[in-house]
PyMOL Python script that loads the backbone (N, CA, C, O; Angstrom):
from pymol import cmd

cmd.read_pdbstr("""\
ATOM      1  N   GLY A   1     -40.728 -51.142  45.519  1.00  0.00           N
ATOM      2  CA  GLY A   1     -41.040 -51.614  44.019  1.00  0.00           C
ATOM      3  C   GLY A   1     -42.020 -52.128  43.469  1.00  0.00           C
ATOM      4  O   GLY A   1     -42.185 -52.580  42.335  1.00  0.00           O
ATOM      5  N   SER A   2     -42.862 -52.005  44.604  1.00  0.00           N
ATOM      6  CA  SER A   2     -44.392 -52.987  43.883  1.00  0.00           C
ATOM      7  C   SER A   2     -45.197 -51.940  43.266  1.00  0.00           C
ATOM      8  O   SER A   2     -45.097 -50.733  43.486  1.00  0.00           O
ATOM      9  N   GLN A   3     -46.159 -52.635  42.321  1.00  0.00           N
ATOM     10  CA  GLN A   3     -46.858 -51.514  41.703  1.00  0.00           C
ATOM     11  C   GLN A   3     -47.927 -51.024  42.483  1.00  0.00           C
ATOM     12  O   GLN A   3     -48.591 -50.131  41.958  1.00  0.00           O
ATOM     13  N   ALA A   4     -48.322 -51.482  43.869  1.00  0.00           N
ATOM     14  CA  ALA A   4     -49.152 -51.027  44.849  1.00  0.00           C
ATOM     15  C   ALA A   4     -48.316 -49.591  45.348  1.00  0.00           C
ATOM     16  O   ALA A   4     -48.815 -48.468  45.290  1.00  0.00           O
ATOM     17  N   ALA A   5     -47.266 -49.825  45.729  1.00  0.00           N
ATOM     18  CA  ALA A   5     -46.112 -48.897  46.133  1.00  0.00           C
ATOM     19  C   ALA A   5     -46.190 -47.905  44.715  1.00  0.00           C
ATOM     20  O   ALA A   5     -46.058 -46.744  45.101  1.00  0.00           O
ATOM     21  N   LEU A   6     -46.274 -47.927  43.965  1.00  0.00           N
ATOM     22  CA  LEU A   6     -46.046 -46.943  42.681  1.00  0.00           C
ATOM     23  C   LEU A   6     -46.950 -46.319  42.610  1.00  0.00           C
ATOM     24  O   LEU A   6     -46.862 -45.097  42.491  1.00  0.00           O
ATOM     25  N   ASP A   7     -48.399 -47.120  42.673  1.00  0.00           N
ATOM     26  CA  ASP A   7     -49.716 -46.489  42.771  1.00  0.00           C
ATOM     27  C   ASP A   7     -49.785 -45.750  43.534  1.00  0.00           C
ATOM     28  O   ASP A   7     -50.209 -44.727  42.996  1.00  0.00           O
ATOM     29  N   ALA A   8     -49.597 -45.570  44.720  1.00  0.00           N
ATOM     30  CA  ALA A   8     -49.650 -44.841  46.155  1.00  0.00           C
ATOM     31  C   ALA A   8     -48.587 -43.314  45.836  1.00  0.00           C
ATOM     32  O   ALA A   8     -48.856 -42.116  45.755  1.00  0.00           O
ATOM     33  N   PHE A   9     -47.322 -44.107  45.722  1.00  0.00           N
ATOM     34  CA  PHE A   9     -46.939 -42.701  45.363  1.00  0.00           C
ATOM     35  C   PHE A   9     -47.213 -41.657  44.568  1.00  0.00           C
ATOM     36  O   PHE A   9     -47.035 -40.469  44.838  1.00  0.00           O
ATOM     37  N   SER A  10     -47.764 -42.240  43.324  1.00  0.00           N
ATOM     38  CA  SER A  10     -48.306 -41.526  42.041  1.00  0.00           C
ATOM     39  C   SER A  10     -49.276 -40.501  42.603  1.00  0.00           C
ATOM     40  O   SER A  10     -49.219 -39.275  42.509  1.00  0.00           O
ATOM     41  N   ALA A  11     -50.282 -41.350  43.277  1.00  0.00           N
ATOM     42  CA  ALA A  11     -51.654 -40.475  43.918  1.00  0.00           C
ATOM     43  C   ALA A  11     -51.172 -39.411  44.880  1.00  0.00           C
ATOM     44  O   ALA A  11     -51.739 -38.320  44.817  1.00  0.00           O
ATOM     45  N   ILE A  12     -50.174 -39.586  45.787  1.00  0.00           N
ATOM     46  CA  ILE A  12     -49.491 -38.353  46.188  1.00  0.00           C
ATOM     47  C   ILE A  12     -49.096 -37.286  45.772  1.00  0.00           C
ATOM     48  O   ILE A  12     -49.418 -36.173  46.188  1.00  0.00           O
ATOM     49  N   ALA A  13     -48.009 -37.676  44.502  1.00  0.00           N
ATOM     50  CA  ALA A  13     -47.543 -36.921  43.431  1.00  0.00           C
ATOM     51  C   ALA A  13     -48.656 -36.073  43.065  1.00  0.00           C
ATOM     52  O   ALA A  13     -48.405 -34.879  42.899  1.00  0.00           O
ATOM     53  N   ARG A  14     -50.020 -36.545  42.887  1.00  0.00           N
ATOM     54  CA  ARG A  14     -50.759 -36.006  41.836  1.00  0.00           C
ATOM     55  C   ARG A  14     -51.268 -34.841  42.383  1.00  0.00           C
ATOM     56  O   ARG A  14     -51.344 -33.726  41.867  1.00  0.00           O
ATOM     57  N   ASP A  15     -51.741 -35.357  43.903  1.00  0.00           N
ATOM     58  CA  ASP A  15     -52.255 -34.377  44.923  1.00  0.00           C
ATOM     59  C   ASP A  15     -51.237 -33.213  44.952  1.00  0.00           C
ATOM     60  O   ASP A  15     -51.639 -32.109  44.584  1.00  0.00           O
ATOM     61  N   VAL A  16     -50.373 -33.312  45.224  1.00  0.00           N
ATOM     62  CA  VAL A  16     -49.108 -32.424  45.685  1.00  0.00           C
ATOM     63  C   VAL A  16     -49.286 -31.396  44.386  1.00  0.00           C
ATOM     64  O   VAL A  16     -49.568 -30.200  44.459  1.00  0.00           O
ATOM     65  N   ALA A  17     -49.061 -32.132  43.242  1.00  0.00           N
ATOM     66  CA  ALA A  17     -48.783 -31.075  41.831  1.00  0.00           C
ATOM     67  C   ALA A  17     -50.376 -30.562  42.367  1.00  0.00           C
ATOM     68  O   ALA A  17     -50.331 -29.748  43.290  1.00  0.00           O
ATOM     69  N   ALA A  18     -51.514 -30.880  41.974  1.00  0.00           N
ATOM     70  CA  ALA A  18     -52.592 -30.344  42.350  1.00  0.00           C
ATOM     71  C   ALA A  18     -52.759 -29.178  43.185  1.00  0.00           C
ATOM     72  O   ALA A  18     -53.435 -28.187  42.908  1.00  0.00           O
ATOM     73  N   ASP A  19     -52.074 -29.383  44.246  1.00  0.00           N
ATOM     74  CA  ASP A  19     -52.287 -28.533  45.398  1.00  0.00           C
ATOM     75  C   ASP A  19     -51.088 -27.176  45.118  1.00  0.00           C
ATOM     76  O   ASP A  19     -51.070 -26.106  45.726  1.00  0.00           O
ATOM     77  N   THR A  20     -50.359 -27.522  44.267  1.00  0.00           N
ATOM     78  CA  THR A  20     -49.140 -26.639  44.731  1.00  0.00           C
ATOM     79  C   THR A  20     -49.283 -25.828  42.805  1.00  0.00           C
ATOM     80  O   THR A  20     -48.545 -24.961  42.338  1.00  0.00           O
ATOM     81  N   GLY A  21     -50.501 -26.542  42.092  1.00  0.00           N
ATOM     82  CA  GLY A  21     -50.339 -25.920  40.397  1.00  0.00           C
ATOM     83  C   GLY A  21     -49.258 -26.324  39.498  1.00  0.00           C
ATOM     84  O   GLY A  21     -49.078 -25.664  38.475  1.00  0.00           O
ATOM     85  N   VAL A  22     -48.472 -27.396  39.779  1.00  0.00           N
ATOM     86  CA  VAL A  22     -47.056 -28.088  39.131  1.00  0.00           C
ATOM     87  C   VAL A  22     -48.054 -29.019  38.316  1.00  0.00           C
ATOM     88  O   VAL A  22     -49.099 -29.565  38.671  1.00  0.00           O
ATOM     89  N   VAL A  23     -47.365 -29.014  37.081  1.00  0.00           N
ATOM     90  CA  VAL A  23     -47.681 -30.061  35.848  1.00  0.00           C
ATOM     91  C   VAL A  23     -47.263 -31.382  36.584  1.00  0.00           C
ATOM     92  O   VAL A  23     -46.098 -31.465  36.973  1.00  0.00           O
ATOM     93  N   TYR A  24     -48.030 -32.298  36.776  1.00  0.00           N
ATOM     94  CA  TYR A  24     -47.681 -33.669  36.797  1.00  0.00           C
ATOM     95  C   TYR A  24     -47.748 -34.274  35.294  1.00  0.00           C
ATOM     96  O   TYR A  24     -48.415 -33.861  34.345  1.00  0.00           O
ATOM     97  N   VAL A  25     -46.868 -35.364  35.361  1.00  0.00           N
ATOM     98  CA  VAL A  25     -46.182 -35.882  34.414  1.00  0.00           C
ATOM     99  C   VAL A  25     -45.988 -37.770  34.663  1.00  0.00           C
ATOM    100  O   VAL A  25     -44.935 -38.360  34.904  1.00  0.00           O
ATOM    101  N   ASP A  26     -46.853 -38.144  34.564  1.00  0.00           N
ATOM    102  CA  ASP A  26     -47.059 -39.789  34.786  1.00  0.00           C
ATOM    103  C   ASP A  26     -46.210 -40.231  33.580  1.00  0.00           C
ATOM    104  O   ASP A  26     -46.714 -40.153  32.460  1.00  0.00           O
ATOM    105  N   THR A  27     -44.835 -40.734  33.747  1.00  0.00           N
ATOM    106  CA  THR A  27     -44.062 -41.425  32.796  1.00  0.00           C
ATOM    107  C   THR A  27     -44.226 -43.114  33.387  1.00  0.00           C
ATOM    108  O   THR A  27     -43.464 -43.946  32.893  1.00  0.00           O
ATOM    109  N   ALA A  28     -44.608 -43.283  33.786  1.00  0.00           N
ATOM    110  CA  ALA A  28     -45.024 -44.958  34.460  1.00  0.00           C
ATOM    111  C   ALA A  28     -45.148 -45.662  33.025  1.00  0.00           C
ATOM    112  O   ALA A  28     -46.040 -45.004  32.489  1.00  0.00           O
ATOM    113  N   GLY A  29     -44.803 -46.485  32.258  1.00  0.00           N
ATOM    114  CA  GLY A  29     -44.924 -47.355  31.164  1.00  0.00           C
ATOM    115  C   GLY A  29     -43.961 -46.182  30.069  1.00  0.00           C
ATOM    116  O   GLY A  29     -43.558 -46.822  29.098  1.00  0.00           O
ATOM    117  N   VAL A  30     -43.670 -45.200  30.023  1.00  0.00           N
ATOM    118  CA  VAL A  30     -43.177 -44.705  28.882  1.00  0.00           C
ATOM    119  C   VAL A  30     -41.955 -45.616  28.336  1.00  0.00           C
ATOM    120  O   VAL A  30     -41.922 -45.720  27.110  1.00  0.00           O
ATOM    121  N   CYS A  31     -40.735 -46.433  29.215  1.00  0.00           N
ATOM    122  CA  CYS A  31     -39.639 -46.876  28.848  1.00  0.00           C
ATOM    123  C   CYS A  31     -40.332 -48.344  28.737  1.00  0.00           C
ATOM    124  O   CYS A  31     -41.240 -48.740  29.468  1.00  0.00           O
ATOM    125  N   ARG A  32     -39.735 -49.057  27.695  1.00  0.00           N
ATOM    126  CA  ARG A  32     -39.916 -50.390  27.924  1.00  0.00           C
ATOM    127  C   ARG A  32     -39.340 -51.283  28.630  1.00  0.00           C
ATOM    128  O   ARG A  32     -38.114 -51.389  28.584  1.00  0.00           O
ATOM    129  N   ARG A  33     -40.172 -52.172  29.490  1.00  0.00           N
ATOM    130  CA  ARG A  33     -39.341 -53.118  30.349  1.00  0.00           C
ATOM    131  C   ARG A  33     -38.763 -54.158  29.482  1.00  0.00           C
ATOM    132  O   ARG A  33     -39.472 -54.753  28.671  1.00  0.00           O
ATOM    133  N   TRP A  34     -37.600 -54.385  29.607  1.00  0.00           N
ATOM    134  CA  TRP A  34     -36.204 -53.874  30.107  1.00  0.00           C
ATOM    135  C   TRP A  34     -35.229 -53.171  29.370  1.00  0.00           C
ATOM    136  O   TRP A  34     -34.191 -52.627  29.748  1.00  0.00           O
ATOM    137  N   ASP A  35     -35.918 -53.312  27.862  1.00  0.00           N
ATOM    138  CA  ASP A  35     -34.960 -52.771  26.896  1.00  0.00           C
ATOM    139  C   ASP A  35     -34.241 -51.256  26.882  1.00  0.00           C
ATOM    140  O   ASP A  35     -33.140 -50.891  26.470  1.00  0.00           O
ATOM    141  N   ASP A  36     -35.729 -50.289  27.732  1.00  0.00           N
ATOM    142  CA  ASP A  36     -34.982 -49.323  28.064  1.00  0.00           C
ATOM    143  C   ASP A  36     -34.164 -49.053  29.384  1.00  0.00           C
ATOM    144  O   ASP A  36     -33.811 -47.939  29.771  1.00  0.00           O
ATOM    145  N   TYR A  37     -34.017 -49.782  29.765  1.00  0.00           N
ATOM    146  CA  TYR A  37     -33.319 -49.378  31.402  1.00  0.00           C
ATOM    147  C   TYR A  37     -32.040 -50.152  30.785  1.00  0.00           C
ATOM    148  O   TYR A  37     -31.943 -50.976  29.876  1.00  0.00           O
ATOM    149  N   LEU A  38     -30.807 -49.363  31.919  1.00  0.00           N
ATOM    150  CA  LEU A  38     -29.533 -50.234  32.368  1.00  0.00           C
ATOM    151  C   LEU A  38     -29.599 -51.554  32.821  1.00  0.00           C
ATOM    152  O   LEU A  38     -30.704 -52.031  33.078  1.00  0.00           O
ATOM    153  N   ALA A  39     -28.381 -52.346  32.984  1.00  0.00           N
ATOM    154  CA  ALA A  39     -28.470 -53.538  33.594  1.00  0.00           C
ATOM    155  C   ALA A  39     -29.034 -53.753  35.029  1.00  0.00           C
ATOM    156  O   ALA A  39     -29.516 -54.753  35.562  1.00  0.00           O
ATOM    157  N   ASP A  40     -28.774 -52.247  35.566  1.00  0.00           N
ATOM    158  CA  ASP A  40     -29.567 -52.307  37.011  1.00  0.00           C
ATOM    159  C   ASP A  40     -30.990 -52.632  37.176  1.00  0.00           C
ATOM    160  O   ASP A  40     -31.481 -53.252  38.119  1.00  0.00           O
ATOM    161  N   HIS A  41     -31.846 -51.950  35.746  1.00  0.00           N
ATOM    162  CA  HIS A  41     -33.280 -52.263  35.520  1.00  0.00           C
ATOM    163  C   HIS A  41     -33.952 -51.047  36.427  1.00  0.00           C
ATOM    164  O   HIS A  41     -35.125 -51.134  36.791  1.00  0.00           O
ATOM    165  N   PHE A  42     -33.064 -49.827  36.787  1.00  0.00           N
ATOM    166  CA  PHE A  42     -33.659 -48.829  37.375  1.00  0.00           C
ATOM    167  C   PHE A  42     -33.488 -47.722  36.921  1.00  0.00           C
ATOM    168  O   PHE A  42     -34.391 -46.906  37.107  1.00  0.00           O
ATOM    169  N   HIS A  43     -32.329 -47.323  36.202  1.00  0.00           N
ATOM    170  CA  HIS A  43     -31.975 -46.204  35.586  1.00  0.00           C
ATOM    171  C   HIS A  43     -32.098 -46.535  33.912  1.00  0.00           C
ATOM    172  O   HIS A  43     -31.789 -47.653  33.501  1.00  0.00           O
ATOM    173  N   PRO A  44     -32.505 -45.628  33.122  1.00  0.00           N
ATOM    174  CA  PRO A  44     -32.946 -45.447  31.828  1.00  0.00           C
ATOM    175  C   PRO A  44     -31.479 -45.694  30.888  1.00  0.00           C
ATOM    176  O   PRO A  44     -30.395 -45.203  31.201  1.00  0.00           O
ATOM    177  N   THR A  45     -31.682 -46.438  29.855  1.00  0.00           N
ATOM    178  CA  THR A  45     -30.671 -46.253  28.747  1.00  0.00           C
ATOM    179  C   THR A  45     -30.523 -44.564  28.258  1.00  0.00           C
ATOM    180  O   THR A  45     -31.278 -43.772  28.823  1.00  0.00           O
ATOM    181  N   PRO A  46     -29.498 -44.001  27.153  1.00  0.00           N
ATOM    182  CA  PRO A  46     -29.704 -42.748  26.424  1.00  0.00           C
ATOM    183  C   PRO A  46     -31.256 -43.172  25.637  1.00  0.00           C
ATOM    184  O   PRO A  46     -32.126 -42.313  25.493  1.00  0.00           O
ATOM    185  N   HIS A  47     -31.407 -44.328  25.260  1.00  0.00           N
ATOM    186  CA  HIS A  47     -32.766 -44.102  24.493  1.00  0.00           C
ATOM    187  C   HIS A  47     -33.967 -43.785  25.736  1.00  0.00           C
ATOM    188  O   HIS A  47     -34.814 -42.925  25.495  1.00  0.00           O
ATOM    189  N   GLY A  48     -33.985 -44.309  26.685  1.00  0.00           N
ATOM    190  CA  GLY A  48     -34.939 -44.333  27.434  1.00  0.00           C
ATOM    191  C   GLY A  48     -35.068 -42.904  27.778  1.00  0.00           C
ATOM    192  O   GLY A  48     -36.153 -42.343  27.623  1.00  0.00           O
ATOM    193  N   HIS A  49     -33.943 -42.217  28.276  1.00  0.00           N
ATOM    194  CA  HIS A  49     -33.849 -40.492  28.540  1.00  0.00           C
ATOM    195  C   HIS A  49     -34.742 -39.995  27.381  1.00  0.00           C
ATOM    196  O   HIS A  49     -35.663 -39.218  27.633  1.00  0.00           O
ATOM    197  N   VAL A  50     -34.522 -40.386  26.210  1.00  0.00           N
ATOM    198  CA  VAL A  50     -35.066 -39.682  25.130  1.00  0.00           C
ATOM    199  C   VAL A  50     -36.523 -39.791  25.388  1.00  0.00           C
ATOM    200  O   VAL A  50     -37.099 -38.780  25.790  1.00  0.00           O
ATOM    201  N   LEU A  51     -37.314 -41.085  25.178  1.00  0.00           N
ATOM    202  CA  LEU A  51     -38.648 -41.352  25.568  1.00  0.00           C
ATOM    203  C   LEU A  51     -38.982 -40.494  26.509  1.00  0.00           C
ATOM    204  O   LEU A  51     -39.712 -39.555  26.191  1.00  0.00           O
ATOM    205  N   LEU A  52     -38.600 -40.605  27.639  1.00  0.00           N
ATOM    206  CA  LEU A  52     -38.820 -39.684  28.711  1.00  0.00           C
ATOM    207  C   LEU A  52     -38.995 -38.206  28.630  1.00  0.00           C
ATOM    208  O   LEU A  52     -39.977 -37.558  28.993  1.00  0.00           O
ATOM    209  N   ALA A  53     -37.766 -37.730  28.037  1.00  0.00           N
ATOM    210  CA  ALA A  53     -37.819 -36.140  27.791  1.00  0.00           C
ATOM    211  C   ALA A  53     -39.269 -36.196  26.682  1.00  0.00           C
ATOM    212  O   ALA A  53     -40.191 -35.534  27.159  1.00  0.00           O
ATOM    213  N   HIS A  54     -39.511 -36.659  25.729  1.00  0.00           N
ATOM    214  CA  HIS A  54     -40.588 -36.628  24.799  1.00  0.00           C
ATOM    215  C   HIS A  54     -42.022 -36.697  25.484  1.00  0.00           C
ATOM    216  O   HIS A  54     -42.956 -35.993  25.102  1.00  0.00           O
ATOM    217  N   ARG A  55     -42.104 -37.502  26.409  1.00  0.00           N
ATOM    218  CA  ARG A  55     -43.163 -37.636  27.405  1.00  0.00           C
ATOM    219  C   ARG A  55     -43.575 -36.308  27.972  1.00  0.00           C
ATOM    220  O   ARG A  55     -44.617 -35.683  27.777  1.00  0.00           O
ATOM    221  N   LEU A  56     -42.375 -35.966  28.828  1.00  0.00           N
ATOM    222  CA  LEU A  56     -42.264 -34.431  29.708  1.00  0.00           C
ATOM    223  C   LEU A  56     -42.891 -33.228  28.612  1.00  0.00           C
ATOM    224  O   LEU A  56     -43.848 -32.484  28.822  1.00  0.00           O
ATOM    225  N   LEU A  57     -42.006 -33.301  27.357  1.00  0.00           N
ATOM    226  CA  LEU A  57     -42.401 -31.999  26.335  1.00  0.00           C
ATOM    227  C   LEU A  57     -43.864 -32.282  25.977  1.00  0.00           C
ATOM    228  O   LEU A  57     -44.598 -31.296  25.907  1.00  0.00           O
ATOM    229  N   GLU A  58     -44.394 -33.498  25.740  1.00  0.00           N
ATOM    230  CA  GLU A  58     -45.605 -33.238  25.531  1.00  0.00           C
ATOM    231  C   GLU A  58     -46.908 -33.002  26.563  1.00  0.00           C
ATOM    232  O   GLU A  58     -47.991 -32.457  26.355  1.00  0.00           O
ATOM    233  N   ALA A  59     -46.350 -33.643  27.773  1.00  0.00           N
ATOM    234  CA  ALA A  59     -47.287 -32.936  28.689  1.00  0.00           C
ATOM    235  C   ALA A  59     -47.451 -31.551  28.749  1.00  0.00           C
ATOM    236  O   ALA A  59     -48.522 -30.945  28.778  1.00  0.00           O
ATOM    237  N   LEU A  60     -45.616 -30.799  28.776  1.00  0.00           N
ATOM    238  CA  LEU A  60     -45.755 -29.347  29.189  1.00  0.00           C
ATOM    239  C   LEU A  60     -46.561 -28.292  27.701  1.00  0.00           C
ATOM    240  O   LEU A  60     -47.050 -27.164  27.652  1.00  0.00           O
ATOM    241  N   ASP A  61     -46.372 -29.253  26.810  1.00  0.00           N
ATOM    242  CA  ASP A  61     -47.031 -28.630  25.694  1.00  0.00           C
ATOM    243  C   ASP A  61     -48.728 -28.773  25.915  1.00  0.00           C
ATOM    244  O   ASP A  61     -49.594 -27.962  25.589  1.00  0.00           O
ATOM    245  N   SER A  62     -48.815 -29.519  26.293  1.00  0.00           N
ATOM    246  CA  SER A  62     -50.565 -29.923  26.486  1.00  0.00           C
ATOM    247  C   SER A  62     -51.092 -28.833  27.942  1.00  0.00           C
ATOM    248  O   SER A  62     -52.260 -28.507  28.158  1.00  0.00           O
ATOM    249  N   ALA A  63     -50.066 -28.487  28.661  1.00  0.00           N
ATOM    250  CA  ALA A  63     -50.213 -27.787  29.788  1.00  0.00           C
ATOM    251  C   ALA A  63     -50.716 -26.582  29.431  1.00  0.00           C
ATOM    252  O   ALA A  63     -51.751 -26.039  29.816  1.00  0.00           O
ATOM    253  N   GLY A  64     -49.517 -26.037  28.304  1.00  0.00           N
ATOM    254  CA  GLY A  64     -49.778 -24.764  27.893  1.00  0.00           C
ATOM    255  C   GLY A  64     -48.036 -24.097  28.377  1.00  0.00           C
ATOM    256  O   GLY A  64     -47.643 -22.939  28.232  1.00  0.00           O
ATOM    257  N   VAL A  65     -47.552 -24.841  28.746  1.00  0.00           N
ATOM    258  CA  VAL A  65     -46.127 -24.312  29.225  1.00  0.00           C
ATOM    259  C   VAL A  65     -45.225 -23.942  27.948  1.00  0.00           C
ATOM    260  O   VAL A  65     -45.183 -24.523  26.864  1.00  0.00           O
ATOM    261  N   ALA A  66     -44.592 -22.932  28.337  1.00  0.00           N
ATOM    262  CA  ALA A  66     -43.521 -22.698  27.066  1.00  0.00           C
ATOM    263  C   ALA A  66     -41.989 -23.571  26.976  1.00  0.00           C
ATOM    264  O   ALA A  66     -41.080 -23.664  27.801  1.00  0.00           O
ATOM    265  N   THR A  67     -42.107 -23.979  26.004  1.00  0.00           N
ATOM    266  CA  THR A  67     -40.712 -25.044  25.843  1.00  0.00           C
ATOM    267  C   THR A  67     -40.157 -24.497  24.813  1.00  0.00           C
ATOM    268  O   THR A  67     -40.643 -23.756  23.959  1.00  0.00           O
ATOM    269  N   PRO A  68     -38.589 -25.108  25.006  1.00  0.00           N
ATOM    270  CA  PRO A  68     -37.739 -24.449  24.104  1.00  0.00           C
ATOM    271  C   PRO A  68     -37.295 -25.382  22.823  1.00  0.00           C
ATOM    272  O   PRO A  68     -36.185 -25.562  22.323  1.00  0.00           O
ATOM    273  N   HIS A  69     -38.455 -25.848  22.520  1.00  0.00           N
ATOM    274  CA  HIS A  69     -38.192 -26.776  21.166  1.00  0.00           C
ATOM    275  C   HIS A  69     -38.917 -26.081  20.168  1.00  0.00           C
ATOM    276  O   HIS A  69     -38.938 -26.505  19.013  1.00  0.00           O
TER     277      HIS A  69
END
""", "prot")
cmd.dss("prot")
cmd.show_as("cartoon", "prot")
cmd.util.cbc("prot")
cmd.orient("prot")
């Protein structure tokens, strides 16, 4: 749960995405701490899910991937 662990995981995920041709979407910082999370401070609220969905659509649009919106 530390920032260092998150950074390490993100670096690995970026490398895997680059190696496999998958779009990597960085969602860190999309949700406001803690307003967009449930009481467990891990799972997003409905509003947090909307923010994440918008970020995913933006990334897919930027990568030229067709999206249904």
